[in-house]
C-alpha positions as CSV (number, residue, x, y, z in Angstrom):
1,M,0.0,0.0,0.0
2,F,1.0,3.6,-0.3
3,D,1.1,6.4,2.3
4,I,-1.9,8.7,2.5
5,E,-1.1,12.4,2.8
6,E,-2.0,14.2,5.9
7,G,-5.3,15.9,5.6
8,Y,-7.0,13.1,3.6
9,D,-10.8,13.4,3.9
10,P,-12.5,10.0,3.3
11,G,-15.8,11.8,2.7
12,A,-14.4,13.8,-0.3
13,S,-15.0,12.0,-3.5
14,S,-12.2,13.9,-5.2
15,D,-9.6,12.5,-2.7
16,V,-11.0,8.9,-3.1
17,L,-10.8,9.1,-6.9
18,A,-7.3,10.7,-6.8
19,I,-6.0,7.9,-4.6
20,A,-7.6,5.3,-6.9
21,N,-6.1,6.9,-10.0
22,T,-2.7,7.1,-8.4
23,A,-2.8,3.4,-7.5
24,L,-3.8,2.5,-11.1
25,A,-1.0,4.6,-12.5
26,W,1.5,2.7,-10.3
27,A,0.0,-0.6,-11.4
28,E,0.4,0.5,-15.1
29,D,4.1,1.2,-14.5
30,E,4.8,-2.3,-13.1
31,V,6.6,-4.7,-15.4
32,V,4.3,-7.6,-15.1
33,V,6.4,-10.0,-17.2
34,D,9.1,-9.7,-14.6
35,F,6.9,-11.1,-11.8
36,N,7.5,-14.7,-10.7
37,N,4.5,-17.0,-10.8
38,N,3.6,-16.4,-7.1
39,E,3.8,-12.6,-7.4
40,L,1.8,-12.8,-10.6
41,T,-1.1,-14.8,-9.2
42,L,-1.2,-12.9,-5.9
43,S,-1.2,-9.6,-7.8
44,Y,-4.0,-10.7,-10.1
45,E,-6.1,-12.0,-7.1
46,H,-5.7,-8.8,-5.2
47,L,-6.6,-6.6,-8.1
48,R,-9.6,-8.9,-8.9
49,T,-10.8,-8.5,-5.2
50,L,-10.3,-4.8,-5.4
51,G,-12.4,-4.8,-8.6
52,D,-15.3,-6.3,-6.7
53,L,-14.8,-3.7,-3.9
54,F,-14.8,-0.9,-6.5
55,H,-17.9,-2.4,-8.1
56,A,-19.7,-2.4,-4.7
57,Q,-18.8,1.3,-4.2
58,A,-19.9,2.1,-7.7
59,R,-23.3,0.4,-6.9
60,R,-23.5,2.5,-3.8
61,R,-23.2,5.7,-5.8
62,L,-25.5,4.5,-8.6
63,A,-28.2,3.9,-6.0
64,V,-28.1,7.5,-5.0
65,V,-27.9,8.7,-8.6
66,D,-31.1,6.6,-9.3
67,E,-32.9,7.9,-6.2
68,R,-32.0,11.6,-6.9
69,Q,-32.3,11.3,-10.7
70,S,-29.0,13.2,-10.9
71,Y,-28.8,12.4,-14.6
72,A,-31.8,14.7,-15.4
73,S,-29.6,17.8,-15.5
74,D,-27.9,16.3,-18.6
75,G,-31.2,15.5,-20.2
76,Y,-31.4,11.8,-19.7
77,T,-34.8,10.4,-19.2
78,S,-33.9,7.5,-16.9
79,T,-31.1,5.8,-15.1
80,T,-31.1,3.2,-17.8
81,A,-30.8,5.8,-20.5
82,Y,-28.0,7.4,-18.6
83,L,-26.0,4.2,-18.3
84,K,-26.6,3.1,-21.9
85,H,-25.2,6.3,-23.3
86,R,-22.6,7.4,-20.8
87,F,-21.0,4.0,-20.5
88,R,-21.7,2.7,-24.0
89,T,-23.4,-0.4,-22.7
90,T,-26.5,-2.3,-23.9
91,G,-30.0,-1.6,-22.7
92,G,-30.2,-5.1,-21.1
93,Q,-26.9,-4.6,-19.2
94,A,-28.1,-1.1,-18.0
95,M,-31.4,-2.5,-16.8
96,R,-29.7,-5.3,-14.9
97,Q,-27.5,-2.7,-13.1
98,V,-30.5,-0.6,-12.1
99,T,-32.3,-3.7,-10.9
100,E,-29.3,-4.7,-8.8
101,V,-29.0,-1.3,-7.0
102,R,-32.7,-1.0,-6.4
103,A,-32.8,-4.6,-4.9
104,L,-29.8,-3.9,-2.7
105,K,-31.5,-1.0,-1.0
106,E,-33.6,-3.7,0.8
107,M,-30.7,-6.1,1.3
108,P,-28.6,-4.4,4.1
109,Q,-26.5,-7.5,5.1
110,T,-25.8,-8.4,1.5
111,R,-24.8,-4.9,0.7
112,L,-22.5,-4.6,3.7
113,L,-20.7,-7.9,3.0
114,A,-20.2,-6.8,-0.7
115,E,-18.7,-3.5,0.4
116,L,-16.4,-5.4,2.8
117,G,-15.2,-7.7,0.0
118,R,-16.7,-10.8,1.6
119,L,-19.1,-11.5,-1.2
120,S,-18.2,-11.4,-4.9
121,S,-20.4,-9.7,-7.5
122,D,-21.7,-13.1,-8.7
123,Q,-22.7,-14.1,-5.2
124,V,-24.5,-10.8,-4.8
125,R,-26.4,-11.4,-8.1
126,T,-27.4,-14.9,-6.9
127,L,-28.8,-13.5,-3.6
128,I,-30.6,-10.7,-5.6
129,T,-32.3,-13.5,-7.7
130,A,-33.3,-15.2,-4.5
131,K,-34.8,-12.0,-3.1
132,Q,-36.8,-11.5,-6.2
133,A,-38.3,-15.0,-6.0
134,A,-39.6,-14.5,-2.4
135,P,-39.0,-10.9,-1.1
136,D,-40.8,-11.2,2.2
137,Q,-39.1,-14.5,3.2
138,F,-35.7,-13.2,2.0
139,A,-36.0,-10.3,4.5
140,A,-36.4,-12.8,7.3
141,D,-33.7,-15.2,6.1
142,E,-31.1,-12.7,4.7
143,Q,-28.6,-13.2,7.6
144,D,-28.7,-17.0,7.2
145,L,-28.4,-16.9,3.4
146,C,-25.4,-14.5,3.6
147,A,-23.7,-16.8,6.1
148,I,-24.2,-19.7,3.8
149,A,-22.8,-17.6,0.9
150,E,-19.7,-16.9,2.9
151,T,-19.1,-20.5,3.7
152,L,-19.6,-22.0,0.2
153,E,-16.6,-22.1,-2.0
154,W,-18.4,-22.2,-5.4
155,V,-21.0,-19.9,-6.8
156,A,-22.7,-22.9,-8.4
157,D,-23.2,-24.3,-4.9
158,L,-24.7,-21.0,-3.7
159,R,-27.1,-21.1,-6.7
160,K,-28.2,-24.6,-5.8
161,A,-28.6,-23.7,-2.1
162,T,-30.8,-20.7,-3.0
163,A,-32.8,-22.8,-5.4
164,Y,-33.6,-25.2,-2.6
165,W,-34.4,-22.2,-0.4
166,Q,-36.7,-20.8,-3.0
167,Q,-38.7,-24.0,-3.3
168,A,-39.3,-24.0,0.4
169,A,-39.9,-20.3,0.7
170,A,-42.1,-19.9,-2.4
171,P,-43.4,-23.1,-3.9
172,E,-45.4,-20.9,-6.3
173,P,-43.2,-17.8,-6.7
174,S,-45.1,-14.6,-7.1
175,Y,-42.2,-12.9,-8.9
176,P,-41.3,-13.0,-11.6
177,T,-44.3,-14.6,-13.2
178,L,-44.1,-16.0,-16.7
179,D,-45.7,-12.8,-18.0
180,D,-43.2,-10.8,-16.1
181,Q,-40.4,-12.8,-17.6
182,R,-41.9,-12.5,-21.1
183,N,-42.1,-8.7,-20.7
184,A,-38.5,-8.6,-19.5
185,S,-37.2,-10.7,-22.4
186,Y,-35.1,-9.1,-25.1
187,L,-32.7,-9.9,-27.9
188,Y,-30.2,-7.5,-29.3
189,V,-28.3,-8.1,-32.5
190,S,-25.4,-5.8,-33.3
191,R,-22.3,-5.6,-35.5
192,T,-18.8,-5.3,-34.0
193,F,-16.0,-3.2,-35.5
194,E,-14.5,-6.5,-36.8
195,N,-17.7,-7.0,-38.9
196,M,-18.8,-9.8,-36.7
197,V,-22.3,-10.1,-35.3
198,K,-23.0,-10.1,-31.5
199,L,-26.1,-11.4,-29.8
200,D,-27.2,-10.4,-26.3
201,G,-30.5,-11.8,-25.0
202,L,-32.6,-12.7,-22.1
203,F,-35.5,-15.2,-22.4
204,D,-38.3,-16.3,-20.1
205,R,-37.9,-19.7,-18.4
206,E,-40.2,-21.5,-20.8
207,R,-38.7,-20.3,-24.1
208,G,-35.3,-20.3,-22.5
209,A,-35.5,-24.0,-21.5
210,Q,-36.6,-24.9,-25.0
211,L,-33.8,-22.9,-26.5
212,I,-31.2,-24.6,-24.2
213,E,-32.5,-28.1,-25.0
214,A,-32.6,-27.3,-28.8
215,I,-29.0,-26.0,-28.8
216,R,-27.9,-28.9,-26.6
217,A,-29.5,-31.4,-29.0
218,T,-28.1,-29.8,-32.1
219,T,-24.5,-29.1,-30.8
220,P,-22.1,-31.2,-32.9
221,A,-19.7,-33.5,-31.1
222,P,-16.0,-32.7,-31.2
223,V,-14.3,-33.9,-34.4
224,E,-10.9,-35.4,-34.0
225,G,-8.3,-33.1,-35.5
226,E,-10.6,-30.1,-35.6
227,P,-9.9,-27.8,-32.6
228,S,-13.1,-26.2,-31.4
229,T,-14.4,-25.1,-28.0
230,P,-17.9,-26.0,-26.6
231,S,-18.9,-22.4,-27.1
232,Q,-17.9,-22.4,-30.7
233,R,-19.9,-25.6,-31.3
234,R,-22.9,-24.0,-29.6
235,A,-22.6,-21.1,-31.9
236,T,-22.7,-23.6,-34.8
237,A,-25.7,-25.2,-33.3
238,L,-27.6,-21.9,-32.9
239,F,-26.9,-21.0,-36.5
240,D,-28.1,-24.4,-37.8
241,L,-31.3,-24.0,-35.8
242,V,-32.0,-20.6,-37.3
243,V,-31.3,-21.6,-40.9
244,S,-32.6,-25.1,-40.9
245,D,-36.1,-26.3,-41.8
246,G,-35.6,-29.5,-39.9
247,E,-34.4,-31.5,-42.9
248,R,-31.8,-29.4,-44.6
249,P,-30.2,-26.0,-44.1
250,T,-32.3,-23.1,-45.4
251,T,-30.2,-21.4,-48.0
252,P,-30.0,-17.7,-48.8
253,T,-30.8,-15.9,-51.9
254,L,-27.7,-14.5,-53.5
255,L,-28.0,-11.0,-55.1
256,V,-25.0,-10.8,-57.4
257,H,-24.1,-7.4,-58.7
258,V,-21.8,-7.4,-61.8
259,N,-21.0,-4.9,-64.5
260,A,-22.1,-5.9,-68.0
261,E,-18.5,-5.4,-69.3
262,T,-17.1,-8.0,-66.8
263,L,-19.9,-10.5,-67.3
264,T,-18.0,-12.9,-69.7
265,G,-19.3,-16.2,-68.6
266,N,-17.2,-16.5,-65.5
267,Y,-18.7,-16.5,-62.1
268,P,-18.8,-12.9,-60.6
269,T,-16.8,-12.3,-57.4
270,L,-19.0,-9.9,-55.6
271,A,-22.3,-10.9,-53.9
272,E,-24.6,-9.5,-51.2
273,I,-26.8,-11.1,-48.6
274,G,-28.7,-8.2,-47.0
275,Q,-26.1,-5.5,-46.4
276,D,-23.2,-7.9,-46.3
277,V,-20.6,-8.2,-49.1
278,L,-19.1,-11.7,-49.2
279,D,-15.8,-13.0,-50.5
280,K,-15.5,-15.3,-53.5
281,Y,-15.0,-18.5,-51.4
282,T,-18.1,-17.9,-49.4
283,I,-20.1,-17.1,-52.5
284,D,-18.9,-20.3,-54.2
285,R,-20.0,-22.4,-51.2
286,L,-23.4,-20.7,-50.8
287,A,-24.2,-20.9,-54.5
288,C,-23.8,-24.7,-54.5
289,D,-27.1,-25.1,-52.7
290,G,-28.8,-21.7,-52.7
291,D,-31.1,-19.5,-54.7
292,F,-29.3,-17.3,-57.3
293,R,-30.5,-14.1,-58.8
294,R,-28.3,-12.3,-61.4
295,I,-28.6,-8.5,-61.6
296,V,-26.6,-7.0,-64.5
297,F,-25.8,-3.2,-64.4
298,G,-24.7,-1.0,-67.2
299,P,-21.9,1.7,-67.0
300,K,-24.4,4.2,-65.5
301,T,-25.7,1.7,-62.9
302,E,-28.8,1.2,-64.9
303,I,-30.3,-2.3,-64.6
304,I,-29.8,-4.2,-67.9
305,D,-31.1,-7.6,-66.9
306,I,-32.5,-9.5,-63.9
307,G,-32.0,-13.2,-64.4
308,R,-34.5,-15.6,-63.1
309,R,-34.1,-17.2,-59.6
310,L,-32.8,-20.7,-59.7
311,R,-33.5,-23.4,-57.0
312,L,-30.3,-25.3,-57.7
313,V,-31.1,-28.4,-55.7
314,T,-34.6,-29.7,-55.6
315,K,-36.0,-31.6,-52.6
316,P,-36.1,-34.9,-54.4
317,M,-32.5,-34.5,-55.4
318,R,-31.6,-33.6,-51.8
319,D,-33.5,-36.6,-50.5
320,A,-31.7,-38.9,-53.0
321,I,-28.1,-37.7,-52.1
322,T,-29.0,-37.8,-48.4
323,A,-30.1,-41.5,-48.8
324,R,-26.8,-42.2,-50.7
325,D,-24.3,-40.2,-48.5
326,R,-26.1,-40.5,-45.1
327,H,-23.8,-37.8,-43.7
328,C,-21.0,-35.5,-44.7
329,A,-19.0,-37.3,-47.4
330,F,-15.6,-36.0,-46.4
331,P,-13.5,-38.9,-45.1
332,G,-13.8,-39.3,-41.4
333,C,-16.7,-36.9,-40.9
334,D,-20.1,-38.1,-39.8
335,R,-22.0,-34.8,-39.4
336,P,-25.7,-35.4,-40.2
337,P,-27.4,-34.2,-43.4
338,Q,-29.2,-31.3,-41.6
339,W,-25.8,-29.8,-41.1
340,C,-24.7,-30.3,-44.7
341,D,-24.9,-28.4,-48.0
342,A,-25.3,-30.0,-51.4
343,H,-22.0,-29.3,-53.1
344,H,-21.6,-29.2,-56.9
345,I,-18.4,-31.2,-57.7
346,I,-18.2,-29.4,-61.0
347,P,-19.5,-25.9,-60.3
348,W,-22.7,-25.1,-62.1
349,W,-21.4,-21.8,-63.5
350,E,-18.6,-23.9,-65.2
351,G,-21.2,-26.1,-66.8
352,G,-21.6,-28.7,-64.0
353,P,-25.1,-30.3,-64.0
354,T,-27.5,-30.2,-61.1
355,S,-27.8,-33.9,-60.8
356,T,-27.1,-36.6,-58.2
357,G,-24.0,-37.6,-60.0
358,N,-22.5,-34.1,-59.6
359,L,-23.8,-33.5,-56.0
360,I,-22.4,-34.5,-52.7
361,L,-23.2,-33.8,-49.1
362,L,-20.5,-31.7,-47.3
363,C,-20.8,-30.1,-43.8
364,R,-20.1,-26.4,-43.7
365,H,-16.6,-26.9,-42.3
366,H,-15.5,-29.2,-45.0
367,H,-17.5,-27.4,-47.7
368,T,-15.6,-24.3,-46.9
369,L,-12.2,-26.1,-47.0
370,I,-13.0,-27.4,-50.5
371,H,-13.9,-23.9,-51.8
372,T,-10.8,-22.3,-50.2
373,G,-8.6,-24.9,-51.9
374,T,-7.4,-26.6,-48.7
375,F,-8.6,-29.8,-50.3
376,T,-9.8,-30.7,-53.7
377,L,-12.5,-33.1,-54.9
378,R,-12.7,-35.1,-58.1
379,G,-14.9,-37.9,-59.5
380,T,-18.6,-38.1,-59.1
381,G,-21.1,-38.0,-56.2
382,H,-21.2,-41.8,-56.4
383,Q,-17.4,-42.2,-56.4
384,P,-15.7,-39.1,-55.0
385,T,-12.0,-38.8,-54.3
386,F,-10.6,-36.1,-52.0
387,Y,-7.0,-34.8,-52.4
388,R,-4.6,-32.9,-50.2
389,T,-2.8,-29.9,-51.5
390,N,0.2,-32.1,-52.4
391,G,-2.1,-34.2,-54.7
392,Q,-2.2,-37.2,-52.4
393,P,-5.7,-38.8,-52.1
394,I,-7.2,-39.2,-48.7
395,G,-9.9,-41.5,-47.4
396,R,-10.7,-45.0,-48.6
397,S,-8.5,-44.8,-51.7
398,E,-5.4,-44.7,-49.5
399,F,-6.2,-48.2,-48.1
400,L,-7.3,-49.6,-51.4
401,D,-4.1,-48.6,-53.2
402,T,-1.9,-51.7,-53.2
403,G,0.9,-50.0,-55.1
């Protein structure tokens, strides 16, 4: 710790913030890579604990901001609006912060232990959830629940303990009802600076349980040699749920913009889905099993021609290749048909027919690898052969080759 100058007034916010800023400046000057392992972990743990303490003090101040409506002088209409704009956070996150500070006004023991650093932020949120389930009983049992929280090592154990408490305290919880939860549900979809898409949502218990089970049932198993985390596989599962009709992935309509001067019979390299411009490899993969609409522009951006939309793979064709391939046809992959695209072995824009002999099931992972040139595919849908970049075939042909 550092020395506090004489005359320090703990009630003056300017002194408190000045001390905090000084400590952070010192922390920034430390050469962390020079710490030994013990110093490094202790330093992290102390800073993490201090973070919870600062969070508790921030909540203290936000409670007064909310009560006084201090934000009104800057034109904000609510505490939520103030947090959303001033701290560049989502509406859902802002609402959760406001809910927390309002609940803690009636949770004196929880608030005290949080400010003393004896309860973490996650433990506090768990106790807030318990209070919302049975507010009257929580007021009577708060001391006991806080004592339990301090003795339990894992937040998961505290959640389980409060769940049992809720069952005893409120067999039919009056808050939040299903209607309350439906009204509090939300889903935000936004783009990041890296041109990715971020989801942030909250669902009522009924739809949430169905969503969890659907994602769990659809999440693919790990594939040997393909590094992926559970969260990455859940992202794949959610996407498959959104775009699938239950039998096959729902394919997008490609709007391909191309100048008349460059339309020479080759496949154009610029396409749009909604507001997104896609690269050639992605276009190639999607065009294998999607709808395609050609829009030809003249030199002054006037529309010269709008080609007809083509359903490249009909349902009977899809059923036929599903019955033949049964799963992704890439050697060693058994992802089911509903996770697969129908790939044209000879691209249709190069004259390849839309027929079962020229179609093969490939999961999106291996479909992408084919279109990016990581592997190549030759033969027919009935007798395909996959090759590495060095020209060596992979799969069954390796074992059938007697030299």
